[in-house]
Residue frames as qw, qx, qy, qz and C-alpha x, y, z in Angstrom:
[[0.554, 0.080, 0.506, -0.657, 6.34, -65.00, 27.01],
 [0.358, 0.224, 0.889, 0.178, 4.14, -67.68, 25.44],
 [0.014, 0.419, 0.623, 0.660, 1.31, -67.07, 22.98],
 [0.269, -0.037, 0.217, -0.938, -1.22, -64.35, 23.78],
 [0.031, 0.309, 0.949, -0.054, -4.29, -66.26, 24.92],
 [0.286, 0.003, -0.131, -0.949, -7.52, -64.84, 23.41],
 [0.241, 0.336, 0.884, -0.219, -11.13, -65.63, 24.15],
 [0.114, -0.208, -0.514, -0.825, -14.01, -64.99, 21.80],
 [0.315, 0.373, 0.618, -0.616, -17.44, -63.72, 22.88],
 [0.635, 0.606, 0.074, -0.474, -19.47, -64.65, 19.88],
 [0.471, -0.223, 0.760, 0.388, -18.59, -67.12, 17.12],
 [0.599, 0.663, 0.395, -0.215, -20.81, -65.96, 14.27],
 [0.706, 0.630, 0.161, 0.280, -19.85, -64.75, 10.78],
 [0.137, 0.921, -0.261, 0.253, -17.62, -61.79, 11.78],
 [0.654, -0.608, 0.447, -0.049, -15.87, -63.97, 14.33],
 [0.907, 0.138, 0.336, 0.213, -14.79, -66.32, 11.71],
 [0.487, 0.800, -0.062, 0.345, -13.12, -63.49, 9.85],
 [0.253, -0.842, 0.416, -0.231, -11.18, -62.61, 12.95],
 [0.873, -0.251, 0.414, 0.056, -10.25, -66.28, 13.42],
 [0.803, 0.495, 0.111, 0.312, -8.73, -66.24, 9.92],
 [0.192, 0.876, -0.249, 0.366, -6.67, -63.18, 10.70],
 [0.545, -0.687, 0.440, -0.193, -5.49, -64.47, 14.04],
 [0.966, 0.019, 0.227, 0.120, -4.41, -67.76, 12.42],
 [0.633, 0.636, -0.069, 0.435, -1.77, -65.68, 10.54],
 [0.137, -0.826, 0.325, -0.440, -0.44, -64.22, 13.78],
 [0.710, 0.082, -0.668, 0.206, 1.95, -66.70, 15.45],
 [0.123, 0.228, -0.578, 0.774, 2.04, -64.78, 18.72],
 [0.544, -0.085, 0.238, -0.800, -1.73, -65.28, 19.35],
 [0.223, -0.092, -0.960, -0.142, -4.04, -68.26, 19.98],
 [0.589, -0.314, -0.099, -0.738, -7.76, -68.53, 20.52],
 [0.147, 0.139, -0.922, 0.331, -8.19, -70.62, 23.73],
 [0.127, 0.379, 0.812, -0.425, -11.95, -70.28, 24.50],
 [0.158, -0.312, -0.502, -0.791, -15.31, -69.34, 23.01],
 [0.262, 0.329, 0.636, -0.648, -18.53, -68.05, 24.45],
 [0.330, 0.082, -0.565, -0.752, -21.32, -69.01, 22.01],
 [0.537, 0.074, 0.640, -0.545, -24.85, -70.14, 22.94],
 [0.764, 0.441, -0.053, -0.467, -25.66, -71.20, 19.39],
 [0.750, -0.188, 0.611, 0.171, -24.58, -74.67, 18.42],
 [0.695, 0.637, 0.293, 0.157, -25.06, -73.88, 14.73],
 [0.146, 0.958, -0.240, 0.058, -22.64, -70.97, 14.98],
 [0.470, -0.617, 0.628, 0.072, -20.00, -73.13, 16.65],
 [0.820, 0.198, 0.524, 0.115, -20.51, -75.82, 14.01],
 [0.543, 0.823, 0.054, 0.160, -19.81, -73.36, 11.26],
 [0.160, -0.883, 0.441, -0.014, -16.74, -72.10, 13.14],
 [0.655, -0.332, 0.671, 0.106, -15.33, -75.66, 13.50],
 [0.789, 0.472, 0.375, 0.119, -16.10, -76.49, 9.86],
 [0.405, 0.889, -0.122, 0.173, -13.98, -73.51, 8.78],
 [0.083, 0.675, -0.632, 0.372, -11.29, -73.87, 11.51],
 [0.836, -0.140, -0.528, -0.056, -11.07, -77.51, 12.68],
 [0.402, 0.184, -0.597, 0.669, -8.69, -76.45, 15.49],
 [0.359, -0.341, 0.163, -0.853, -11.64, -74.80, 17.20],
 [0.803, -0.226, -0.466, -0.295, -13.10, -78.23, 17.89],
 [0.701, -0.117, -0.544, 0.447, -10.60, -78.63, 20.76],
 [0.086, 0.263, -0.273, 0.921, -11.33, -75.30, 22.38],
 [0.034, -0.420, -0.805, 0.417, -13.75, -75.07, 25.33],
 [0.136, -0.425, -0.430, -0.785, -17.08, -73.44, 24.62],
 [0.071, -0.279, -0.679, 0.675, -19.18, -71.63, 27.20],
 [0.021, 0.713, 0.654, 0.253, -22.78, -70.42, 27.20],
 [0.245, -0.955, -0.162, 0.031, -21.94, -67.40, 29.41],
 [0.496, 0.690, -0.277, 0.449, -18.95, -65.10, 29.05],
 [0.433, -0.732, 0.360, -0.383, -18.66, -64.74, 32.81],
 [0.944, -0.204, 0.259, -0.013, -17.95, -68.45, 33.04],
 [0.778, 0.510, -0.073, 0.360, -15.29, -68.16, 30.34],
 [0.119, 0.799, -0.308, 0.503, -13.60, -65.35, 32.19],
 [0.665, -0.581, 0.359, -0.301, -13.71, -67.28, 35.48],
 [0.930, -0.131, 0.342, -0.033, -12.58, -70.66, 34.22],
 [0.822, 0.411, 0.116, 0.378, -10.04, -70.13, 31.45],
 [0.467, -0.574, 0.128, 0.661, -6.64, -68.43, 31.63],
 [0.496, 0.649, 0.368, 0.445, -6.86, -65.71, 29.00],
 [0.387, -0.246, -0.042, 0.888, -5.08, -62.46, 28.41],
 [0.178, 0.246, -0.141, -0.942, -7.49, -60.75, 26.10],
 [0.432, 0.470, 0.742, -0.205, -11.03, -60.99, 24.68],
 [0.070, -0.019, -0.500, -0.863, -12.55, -60.22, 21.26],
 [0.349, 0.404, 0.604, -0.591, -16.25, -59.25, 21.35],
 [0.107, 0.030, -0.698, -0.707, -18.32, -60.29, 18.27],
 [0.047, 0.452, 0.858, -0.237, -21.90, -59.97, 19.48],
 [0.047, 0.781, 0.504, 0.366, -24.99, -57.89, 18.74],
 [0.231, 0.579, -0.111, 0.774, -24.38, -54.17, 19.39],
 [0.466, -0.687, 0.006, -0.558, -26.35, -53.64, 22.56],
 [0.929, -0.320, -0.160, 0.099, -24.51, -56.45, 24.34],
 [0.612, 0.457, -0.293, 0.575, -21.10, -54.79, 23.98],
 [0.170, -0.752, 0.245, -0.588, -21.40, -52.40, 26.92],
 [0.763, -0.533, 0.258, -0.260, -21.78, -54.92, 29.70],
 [0.965, 0.112, -0.015, 0.236, -19.50, -57.45, 28.04],
 [0.447, 0.625, -0.266, 0.582, -16.67, -54.83, 27.81],
 [0.389, -0.706, 0.291, -0.516, -17.20, -53.91, 31.44],
 [0.941, -0.292, 0.141, -0.099, -17.11, -57.50, 32.53],
 [0.874, 0.283, -0.102, 0.382, -13.90, -58.17, 30.60],
 [0.214, 0.702, -0.288, 0.615, -12.13, -55.03, 31.86],
 [0.632, -0.611, 0.220, -0.423, -13.20, -55.84, 35.40],
 [0.976, -0.156, 0.127, 0.085, -11.49, -59.19, 35.06],
 [0.406, -0.672, 0.436, 0.441, -8.27, -57.52, 33.88],
 [0.670, 0.222, 0.587, 0.396, -8.52, -58.50, 30.15],
 [0.031, -0.329, 0.350, 0.876, -7.62, -56.47, 27.14],
 [0.523, 0.551, 0.604, -0.242, -10.59, -56.00, 24.78],
 [0.008, 0.115, -0.553, -0.825, -11.01, -55.77, 21.01],
 [0.410, 0.460, 0.618, -0.489, -14.69, -54.94, 20.25],
 [0.291, 0.392, 0.670, 0.559, -16.48, -55.10, 16.97],
 [0.086, -0.043, -0.031, -0.995, -18.20, -51.95, 15.90],
 [0.028, 0.800, -0.158, 0.578, -19.94, -49.99, 17.18],
 [0.201, 0.270, -0.731, 0.593, -18.22, -49.76, 20.52],
 [0.068, 0.383, 0.777, -0.495, -21.48, -49.11, 22.39],
 [0.062, 0.584, 0.665, 0.461, -24.89, -47.62, 21.56],
 [0.200, -0.930, -0.287, -0.114, -24.96, -44.51, 23.73],
 [0.251, 0.743, -0.323, 0.529, -22.71, -41.70, 24.79],
 [0.609, -0.618, 0.326, -0.376, -23.25, -42.52, 28.46],
 [0.980, -0.104, 0.149, 0.082, -22.07, -46.13, 27.83],
 [0.684, 0.554, -0.181, 0.440, -19.05, -44.95, 25.90],
 [0.080, -0.765, 0.363, -0.527, -18.01, -42.78, 28.79],
 [0.814, -0.446, 0.261, -0.266, -18.56, -45.62, 31.25],
 [0.967, 0.096, 0.039, 0.233, -16.38, -48.16, 29.42],
 [0.446, 0.684, -0.251, 0.520, -13.65, -45.46, 28.89],
 [0.364, -0.725, 0.348, -0.470, -13.68, -44.71, 32.64],
 [0.911, -0.290, 0.270, -0.119, -13.35, -48.47, 33.42],
 [0.789, 0.540, -0.273, 0.111, -10.47, -49.04, 30.96],
 [0.692, -0.641, 0.268, 0.199, -7.60, -48.41, 33.36],
 [0.137, -0.648, 0.638, 0.392, -4.31, -49.66, 31.97],
 [0.642, 0.211, 0.734, 0.071, -6.05, -52.28, 29.68],
 [0.006, 0.113, -0.567, -0.816, -6.08, -52.01, 25.91],
 [0.421, 0.551, 0.627, -0.356, -9.55, -51.18, 24.66],
 [0.063, -0.288, 0.577, 0.762, -9.79, -51.15, 20.94],
 [0.681, 0.454, 0.301, -0.490, -12.55, -51.09, 18.21],
 [0.580, 0.037, 0.707, 0.404, -12.36, -53.23, 15.11],
 [0.444, 0.831, 0.083, -0.325, -12.64, -50.46, 12.55],
 [0.822, 0.000, 0.400, 0.405, -10.56, -52.07, 9.84],
 [0.462, 0.829, 0.147, 0.278, -10.40, -49.00, 7.59],
 [0.315, -0.908, 0.266, 0.078, -7.81, -47.50, 9.98],
 [0.593, -0.409, 0.627, 0.297, -5.42, -50.16, 8.50],
 [0.688, 0.485, 0.500, 0.204, -6.32, -49.98, 4.85],
 [0.513, -0.034, 0.244, 0.822, -4.00, -48.09, 2.45],
 [0.097, 0.599, 0.421, 0.674, -6.53, -45.73, 0.82],
 [0.393, -0.860, -0.283, -0.158, -7.89, -44.36, 4.09],
 [0.665, -0.486, 0.007, 0.568, -4.41, -44.08, 5.58],
 [0.404, 0.224, 0.300, 0.835, -3.41, -42.02, 2.51],
 [0.107, -0.775, -0.371, -0.500, -6.47, -39.75, 2.90],
 [0.603, -0.754, -0.194, 0.177, -5.68, -39.19, 6.57],
 [0.644, -0.274, 0.128, 0.703, -2.02, -38.46, 5.85],
 [0.278, 0.442, 0.360, 0.773, -2.85, -35.99, 3.04],
 [0.285, -0.838, -0.320, -0.338, -5.32, -34.10, 5.30],
 [0.641, -0.732, -0.101, 0.208, -3.28, -34.02, 8.45],
 [0.655, -0.090, 0.185, 0.727, -0.10, -33.04, 6.53],
 [0.049, 0.681, 0.121, -0.721, -1.92, -29.87, 5.39],
 [0.266, 0.018, 0.678, 0.685, -1.94, -30.73, 1.68],
 [0.007, -0.660, -0.670, -0.339, -5.66, -29.72, 1.44],
 [0.031, -0.416, 0.132, -0.899, -5.26, -26.68, 3.76],
 [0.285, 0.031, 0.625, -0.726, -7.87, -25.97, 6.39],
 [0.032, 0.329, 0.916, 0.230, -10.93, -28.17, 5.77],
 [0.271, 0.057, 0.027, -0.960, -14.10, -26.31, 4.80],
 [0.780, 0.089, 0.027, -0.619, -16.47, -29.09, 3.81],
 [0.082, -0.206, 0.973, 0.064, -16.76, -32.90, 3.97],
 [0.755, 0.123, -0.063, -0.641, -19.36, -35.20, 2.45],
 [0.108, -0.189, 0.976, 0.009, -19.87, -38.96, 2.82],
 [0.750, 0.110, -0.097, -0.645, -22.46, -41.25, 1.24],
 [0.142, -0.204, 0.969, -0.005, -23.15, -44.89, 1.68],
 [0.727, 0.109, -0.170, -0.657, -25.68, -46.96, -0.27],
 [0.034, 0.192, -0.979, 0.066, -26.54, -50.57, 0.58],
 [0.582, -0.252, -0.559, -0.534, -29.42, -52.95, 0.41],
 [0.027, 0.159, -0.762, 0.628, -29.78, -52.91, 4.19],
 [0.589, -0.042, 0.172, -0.789, -33.51, -52.66, 4.35],
 [0.881, 0.120, -0.267, -0.371, -34.15, -55.99, 2.64],
 [0.606, 0.294, -0.701, 0.234, -31.08, -57.84, 3.76],
 [0.096, 0.181, -0.695, 0.689, -31.68, -57.08, 7.46],
 [0.648, -0.233, -0.061, -0.723, -35.50, -57.40, 7.60],
 [0.927, -0.228, -0.197, -0.224, -36.24, -60.09, 10.24],
 [0.729, 0.165, -0.457, 0.482, -32.63, -60.26, 11.40],
 [0.524, -0.584, -0.412, 0.463, -31.29, -59.10, 14.72],
 [0.330, -0.045, 0.054, 0.941, -29.93, -55.92, 13.25],
 [0.219, -0.435, -0.409, -0.772, -33.52, -54.70, 12.61],
 [0.596, -0.631, -0.497, 0.015, -34.39, -55.28, 16.30],
 [0.039, 0.815, -0.223, 0.533, -33.47, -52.15, 18.29],
 [0.751, -0.620, 0.165, -0.158, -33.17, -54.21, 21.45],
 [0.894, -0.120, 0.250, 0.353, -30.12, -55.98, 19.95],
 [0.599, 0.477, 0.191, 0.615, -28.89, -53.47, 17.31],
 [0.295, -0.551, -0.239, 0.743, -29.41, -50.21, 19.21],
 [0.276, 0.692, -0.056, -0.665, -30.25, -48.63, 15.79],
 [0.831, 0.502, 0.221, -0.095, -30.29, -49.19, 12.06],
 [0.812, 0.425, 0.035, 0.399, -27.80, -48.84, 9.28],
 [0.059, 0.881, -0.228, 0.410, -26.31, -45.62, 10.74],
 [0.579, -0.641, 0.450, -0.227, -25.30, -47.64, 13.83],
 [0.928, 0.015, 0.358, 0.098, -24.18, -50.67, 11.81],
 [0.723, 0.273, 0.269, 0.575, -22.29, -50.40, 8.49],
 [0.102, 0.907, 0.133, 0.387, -22.86, -46.63, 8.60],
 [0.614, -0.766, 0.088, 0.167, -20.68, -46.59, 11.71],
 [0.746, -0.030, 0.294, 0.596, -17.66, -47.22, 9.51],
 [0.333, 0.666, 0.299, 0.596, -18.53, -44.20, 7.42],
 [0.304, -0.929, -0.064, -0.201, -18.97, -41.92, 10.36],
 [0.751, -0.542, 0.173, 0.335, -15.72, -43.16, 11.91],
 [0.694, 0.138, 0.304, 0.638, -13.68, -42.76, 8.83],
 [0.132, 0.840, 0.217, 0.479, -14.98, -39.21, 8.25],
 [0.467, -0.878, 0.064, -0.082, -13.98, -38.23, 11.77],
 [0.808, -0.395, 0.255, 0.355, -10.73, -40.17, 11.95],
 [0.663, 0.321, 0.273, 0.619, -9.27, -39.10, 8.60],
 [0.132, 0.799, 0.168, 0.562, -10.18, -35.41, 8.99],
 [0.413, -0.084, -0.504, 0.754, -9.63, -34.91, 12.68],
 [0.231, -0.422, -0.152, -0.863, -12.73, -32.69, 12.70],
 [0.031, -0.182, -0.798, 0.573, -14.80, -32.27, 15.82],
 [0.165, -0.538, -0.647, -0.514, -18.55, -32.19, 15.39],
 [0.007, 0.011, 0.416, -0.909, -20.38, -29.43, 17.24],
 [0.536, 0.293, 0.328, -0.720, -23.98, -29.62, 15.90],
 [0.106, 0.064, 0.934, 0.335, -26.04, -32.22, 14.01],
 [0.561, 0.287, 0.149, -0.762, -29.31, -31.86, 12.07],
 [0.088, -0.087, 0.961, 0.248, -30.86, -35.11, 10.80],
 [0.720, 0.155, -0.002, -0.676, -33.89, -36.49, 8.99],
 [0.204, -0.204, 0.958, -0.003, -34.51, -40.25, 9.14],
 [0.741, 0.093, -0.274, -0.606, -36.76, -42.64, 7.16],
 [0.417, -0.271, 0.837, -0.228, -37.42, -45.98, 8.89],
 [0.417, 0.010, -0.747, -0.518, -39.82, -47.34, 6.20],
 [0.772, -0.384, -0.263, -0.433, -41.81, -50.09, 7.96],
 [0.729, -0.027, -0.564, 0.387, -39.01, -51.13, 10.42],
 [0.509, -0.821, -0.243, 0.090, -38.27, -49.96, 13.94],
 [0.571, -0.491, 0.177, 0.634, -34.78, -48.68, 13.19],
 [0.188, 0.790, -0.189, -0.553, -33.27, -46.03, 10.90],
 [0.798, 0.278, 0.455, 0.280, -32.77, -47.00, 7.27],
 [0.452, 0.601, 0.151, 0.642, -32.18, -43.76, 5.26],
 [0.400, -0.739, -0.231, 0.491, -30.52, -40.91, 7.08],
 [0.387, 0.725, 0.100, 0.561, -29.87, -37.34, 5.78],
 [0.604, -0.645, -0.217, 0.414, -27.44, -35.59, 8.17],
 [0.290, 0.834, -0.083, 0.462, -26.08, -32.04, 8.14],
 [0.748, -0.393, -0.254, 0.470, -23.03, -31.27, 10.31],
 [0.036, 0.941, -0.170, 0.292, -21.33, -28.24, 11.81],
 [0.817, -0.001, -0.333, 0.470, -17.76, -28.63, 13.02],
 [0.488, -0.739, -0.188, 0.425, -15.90, -26.77, 15.71],
 [0.444, -0.213, 0.287, 0.822, -13.52, -25.18, 13.17],
 [0.338, 0.543, 0.039, -0.768, -16.45, -23.67, 11.25],
 [0.104, 0.140, -0.852, -0.494, -16.44, -26.37, 8.51],
 [0.733, 0.131, 0.163, -0.647, -19.71, -27.80, 7.25],
 [0.030, 0.224, -0.950, -0.214, -20.51, -31.35, 6.11],
 [0.772, 0.044, -0.014, -0.634, -23.08, -33.95, 5.29],
 [0.197, -0.175, 0.965, 0.002, -23.59, -37.67, 5.68],
 [0.730, 0.123, -0.174, -0.649, -26.09, -39.68, 3.58],
 [0.264, -0.137, 0.950, -0.096, -26.98, -43.24, 4.53],
 [0.658, 0.167, -0.286, -0.676, -29.15, -44.95, 1.95],
 [0.398, -0.169, 0.878, -0.204, -30.36, -48.34, 3.26],
 [0.691, 0.461, 0.509, -0.227, -32.79, -48.88, 0.43],
 [0.193, 0.730, -0.480, -0.447, -30.33, -49.26, -2.39],
 [0.953, 0.269, -0.032, -0.138, -30.00, -51.91, -5.16],
 [0.795, 0.351, -0.273, 0.413, -26.18, -51.91, -4.84],
 [0.609, -0.586, -0.110, 0.523, -23.29, -51.08, -2.53],
 [0.414, 0.718, 0.073, 0.554, -21.93, -47.60, -3.13],
 [0.551, -0.678, -0.193, 0.446, -19.60, -45.37, -1.14],
 [0.403, 0.699, 0.032, 0.590, -18.30, -41.89, -1.54],
 [0.536, -0.687, -0.181, 0.456, -16.18, -39.63, 0.64],
 [0.410, 0.691, 0.120, 0.583, -15.22, -36.04, -0.37],
 [0.493, -0.634, -0.200, 0.561, -13.06, -33.49, 1.39],
 [0.357, 0.780, 0.131, 0.497, -12.61, -29.87, 0.44],
 [0.547, -0.582, -0.177, 0.576, -10.11, -27.49, 1.95],
 [0.032, 0.919, -0.026, -0.392, -8.56, -24.10, 1.37],
 [0.112, -0.597, 0.652, 0.453, -5.79, -25.58, -0.83],
 [0.307, 0.199, -0.810, -0.459, -7.59, -28.33, -2.70],
 [0.802, -0.077, 0.167, -0.569, -9.99, -31.23, -2.69],
 [0.004, -0.245, 0.968, 0.063, -9.79, -35.07, -2.46],
 [0.755, 0.051, -0.036, -0.653, -12.54, -37.41, -3.70],
 [0.206, -0.193, 0.959, -0.040, -12.94, -41.10, -2.85],
 [0.740, 0.173, -0.113, -0.640, -15.35, -43.23, -5.00],
 [0.985, 0.004, 0.073, -0.159, -15.60, -46.97, -4.27],
 [0.856, -0.248, 0.236, 0.386, -11.84, -47.39, -3.69],
 [0.558, 0.468, 0.185, 0.660, -10.67, -44.87, -6.32],
 [0.288, -0.773, -0.180, 0.535, -9.13, -41.59, -5.11],
 [0.460, 0.560, 0.207, 0.657, -8.57, -38.47, -7.19],
 [0.344, -0.732, -0.254, 0.531, -7.42, -35.06, -5.85],
 [0.424, 0.607, 0.192, 0.644, -6.70, -31.57, -7.17],
 [0.381, -0.511, -0.265, 0.723, -5.17, -28.55, -5.61],
 [0.233, 0.913, 0.223, -0.252, -5.99, -24.94, -6.55],
 [0.064, -0.777, 0.461, 0.424, -2.50, -24.55, -7.88],
 [0.352, -0.088, 0.868, 0.339, -2.86, -27.56, -10.28],
 [0.436, 0.312, -0.245, -0.808, -4.64, -27.82, -13.58],
 [0.680, 0.049, -0.638, -0.358, -5.70, -31.44, -13.55],
 [0.841, -0.423, 0.133, -0.311, -6.85, -34.28, -11.26],
 [0.202, 0.554, -0.795, 0.141, -4.20, -36.50, -9.76],
 [0.923, -0.252, -0.194, -0.215, -4.49, -40.16, -8.67],
 [0.506, -0.683, 0.525, -0.034, -2.20, -41.62, -6.07],
 [0.478, 0.503, -0.700, -0.169, 0.49, -43.92, -7.46],
 [0.589, -0.024, -0.796, 0.137, 0.35, -46.35, -4.59],
 [0.592, -0.665, 0.043, -0.453, -0.89, -46.93, -1.00],
 [0.179, -0.490, 0.784, -0.337, 0.75, -48.34, 2.13],
 [0.393, -0.034, -0.912, -0.114, 0.23, -52.07, 2.63],
 [0.642, -0.485, -0.185, -0.565, -2.93, -53.05, 4.49],
 [0.118, 0.180, -0.873, 0.438, -2.86, -54.43, 7.97],
 [0.510, -0.442, -0.673, -0.303, -5.62, -55.53, 10.44],
 [0.464, -0.688, 0.171, -0.532, -7.12, -54.61, 13.77],
 [0.957, -0.280, -0.068, 0.017, -6.16, -58.09, 15.04],
 [0.732, 0.283, -0.200, 0.587, -2.47, -57.49, 14.24],
 [0.018, 0.623, -0.199, 0.756, -2.54, -54.10, 15.91],
 [0.723, -0.577, -0.012, -0.380, -4.38, -55.45, 18.98],
 [0.942, -0.161, -0.118, 0.268, -1.71, -58.07, 19.52],
 [0.572, 0.414, -0.140, 0.695, 1.08, -55.66, 18.88],
 [0.253, -0.720, 0.083, -0.641, -0.36, -53.07, 21.31],
 [0.837, -0.517, 0.000, -0.179, -0.59, -55.65, 24.08],
 [0.902, -0.047, -0.017, 0.429, 2.96, -56.83, 23.43],
 [0.328, -0.793, 0.053, 0.510, 4.23, -53.21, 23.50],
 [0.539, 0.023, 0.514, 0.667, 5.17, -53.09, 19.82],
 [0.074, 0.432, 0.467, 0.768, 2.72, -50.49, 18.53],
 [0.209, 0.107, 0.366, -0.901, 0.20, -47.79, 19.67],
 [0.324, 0.470, 0.792, -0.217, -3.52, -48.37, 19.69],
 [0.061, 0.006, 0.463, 0.884, -4.72, -47.07, 16.26],
 [0.390, -0.460, -0.485, -0.633, -8.47, -47.29, 17.09],
 [0.101, -0.020, -0.713, 0.694, -8.85, -46.33, 20.76],
 [0.008, -0.577, -0.786, 0.223, -12.14, -46.06, 22.54],
 [0.049, 0.554, 0.098, -0.825, -12.25, -42.30, 21.85],
 [0.136, 0.069, -0.676, -0.721, -13.03, -43.20, 18.22],
 [0.190, -0.411, -0.885, -0.106, -16.11, -45.04, 19.42],
 [0.092, -0.606, -0.468, 0.637, -17.11, -42.07, 21.58],
 [0.076, 0.371, -0.259, -0.888, -16.91, -39.67, 18.65],
 [0.183, -0.127, -0.825, -0.520, -18.99, -41.98, 16.45],
 [0.217, -0.536, -0.807, 0.118, -21.72, -42.49, 19.01],
 [0.057, -0.505, -0.251, 0.824, -21.77, -38.76, 19.79],
 [0.215, 0.202, -0.430, -0.854, -22.66, -37.97, 16.15],
 [0.263, -0.208, -0.895, -0.295, -24.96, -40.94, 15.89],
 [0.188, -0.524, -0.726, 0.403, -26.91, -40.20, 19.06],
 [0.059, 0.446, 0.062, -0.891, -27.17, -36.49, 18.15],
 [0.229, 0.062, -0.648, -0.724, -28.58, -37.53, 14.75],
 [0.247, -0.380, -0.891, -0.025, -31.17, -39.80, 16.34],
 [0.122, -0.554, -0.517, 0.641, -32.20, -37.03, 18.77],
 [0.079, 0.305, -0.232, -0.920, -32.32, -34.43, 16.03],
 [0.247, -0.123, -0.774, -0.570, -34.58, -36.55, 13.96],
 [0.256, -0.491, -0.810, 0.194, -36.87, -37.11, 16.92],
 [0.116, -0.624, -0.364, 0.682, -37.04, -33.48, 17.95],
 [0.441, 0.742, 0.426, 0.271, -36.99, -32.00, 14.46],
 [0.013, -0.988, 0.146, -0.040, -34.23, -29.49, 15.22],
 [0.534, 0.558, -0.531, 0.349, -30.42, -29.30, 15.30],
 [0.808, -0.586, -0.060, 0.017, -28.80, -30.95, 18.35],
 [0.105, 0.836, -0.497, 0.210, -25.52, -29.83, 19.80],
 [0.687, 0.113, -0.673, 0.251, -22.95, -32.44, 20.98],
 [0.057, 0.268, -0.578, 0.769, -22.82, -30.54, 24.25],
 [0.676, -0.224, -0.004, -0.702, -26.53, -31.42, 24.78],
 [0.872, -0.018, -0.479, -0.103, -25.45, -35.07, 25.16],
 [0.407, 0.217, -0.633, 0.622, -23.16, -34.26, 28.17],
 [0.478, -0.636, -0.597, 0.101, -24.83, -34.50, 31.55],
 [0.091, -0.911, 0.059, -0.398, -24.93, -31.23, 33.50],
 [0.563, -0.753, 0.337, -0.039, -21.86, -30.73, 35.57],
 [0.828, -0.096, 0.440, 0.335, -19.74, -33.02, 33.37],
 [0.021, 0.699, -0.393, -0.597, -17.13, -31.67, 31.04],
 [0.833, 0.499, -0.102, -0.215, -17.20, -32.82, 27.35],
 [0.836, -0.269, 0.352, 0.323, -14.59, -35.53, 26.78],
 [0.331, 0.864, -0.322, -0.200, -11.57, -34.34, 24.82],
 [0.930, -0.048, 0.259, 0.258, -9.10, -36.66, 23.08]]
């Protein structure tokens, strides 16, 4: 077959990163854009002159109707993802969507039900980065034993950097840092550990904005383990930690550095090396061409928004919220 024909919905900053990665994949070609902002398209063309010869549409429905494309990448504000995913799936297109997949559990279930035999994937790039693949492999191979506690922290100058931007508008963002960069932290905690959240208790500080900035979240998991997530959106620097404790040992991640120690060892150990990094774009193309499995399926997005929506509801109600409370009566909780 010829090159995989890809259309972009959104041509802003994150789309240019995807354009760069796709340029290194000879089997793929971007053949259309949906972008209502002339400034965004000018920046795209400035970085990638080949985009100057690609048709640009104001509405993604027109792009889907008028251009022969096989797949779509969605790079738009968070609350727009739901309908855009549904429209692309209804037109028979494979979809790679930027995080978060959607902004409610109900919407996650709806897009998953509409997926059919199409590829629906989320652009969580950490699934393809060596340190996180290493952490997942160590946990799932049983090196830490049964997990008993997990803790994750992210600090970022989100309050000031996003003030006045679309991410601070709940109509476009669906939520604050927890639903934005914090989404990566929630996803990597759930993906690497394989733990299933059962109950969430959260306290949130919005400062003077309409969305969550600082979030303190306590977690109970189905296997009896406990955990915590701290999102600090009022921070002078980027900082990230991820710690996992099990019955056989512990593993600590600090800004890219990993150390671990088992109960039968007398010192901390650092990994000698990690697997080579890849990208969601490479995996997306390979899955469509039948060369690989989907390493970030829609179920990952469902798990993330379950925890996130439970945290929002808990903070609003002032009590713990069970994941089962997010499931409409008469509907079984989704299992992956």
